C-alpha positions, 0 to 999 in steps of 0.5 A: 499500500503506497500513498503519495505524499507532497510533490515527490514523496510517499509512505508505503507499508512494507511489513505488517504483524499483528492486528486487532485480534492480537491486541485482544489475545495479548490483553486476555493472556493473563486469564488464559483466554482469548477472542469472545466474538467480535462485540466483546473483543470491540468492547475490550479494545474500547475499554483498554483505550479509554482507560490507558491500558496500551501495552497489548497494542505493542504487540501489532507492528507496522514497517513503512518505507517513507520519502520525505524532505529532510526537514520532515524526517527531522521532526519525524525522528523525534518519535523515539519508541520506534526504529529508523533506518535512513539512506546515507548521503555518505554512500549515495548521490543525491538525485538532481531533482529530488528537492520539495517545492511548496505549491503555497506560500505560508506566513507566520501565525501571529498567535503561534510562534511556530505555526504558520497560515496560507498567505493571503496573496495573489496566485502570482505571489505563490507562484514567485514563492515556489520559483524562488525556493526552485531556483535557490535549490538548483543553485545548492544541487549544482554546487553539490554536483560541482564538489563531487566532479571535483572529487570532493567526498560525498560526506563532505560535498552533501553540506551544501544541500538544503532541508528540502531535499528528499531523503528515504528511511525505513520506519518500524512502529508498534501500534501504541507508538503509532497512536502516539505519533497520530495524536501529535502529528495529525493535530492542527498545530503540527507542521502542514507537511509532517501532518499530511505524512501523518494522515497517510499513516492514519490511513493505513492505520485504519485499514490494517486495524479497523477496530482499534482505529475507530475507537482511537478516532473517537477518544483521540480525534485530529483537532484540525478540520 
């Protein structure tokens, strides 16, 4: 399952272990019991989430392959109760056009130090903003390529590249930690770019663990429209 995100990014589910049934089995193992039928199993999942008994959800694990801008990845990696393996700029060469260009300019939100809102400007203003980002990105990539051509080591040449360059990584995360990620990154206060990746992860979560996701949406809904 691959979901396209931003202009050149994606989030792809590469592996999954567990599910709603595994949550139920893990919760009832203390009593030597398993499933009691869909109705009772759903009630149990609801009880677990409503009362903060979340360790059974750690038995279900997702593995994703993500492609996102570096500045998004740096926010993503703050979620330390999961595992990441990222492509290395020491061993690989960045592609010439692998950078993110926003389609709309945003400006600082006065009531939120780290927030932003869409700029109230004509379409020409948005296009000029995007073109400036593109031009500066191309300039940085050209400098990077020139350094490589001179024989500069990849690990050193890469330092001229901007934070909007795309990176790729594998992300393994259990359902409990994934729900924590969704609580924070689907929220209206999260930066738009990582919020779009969180929305994609939430789509996968709903598809793979529908009972859990249904209750999660009720008890911890995203606080944006």
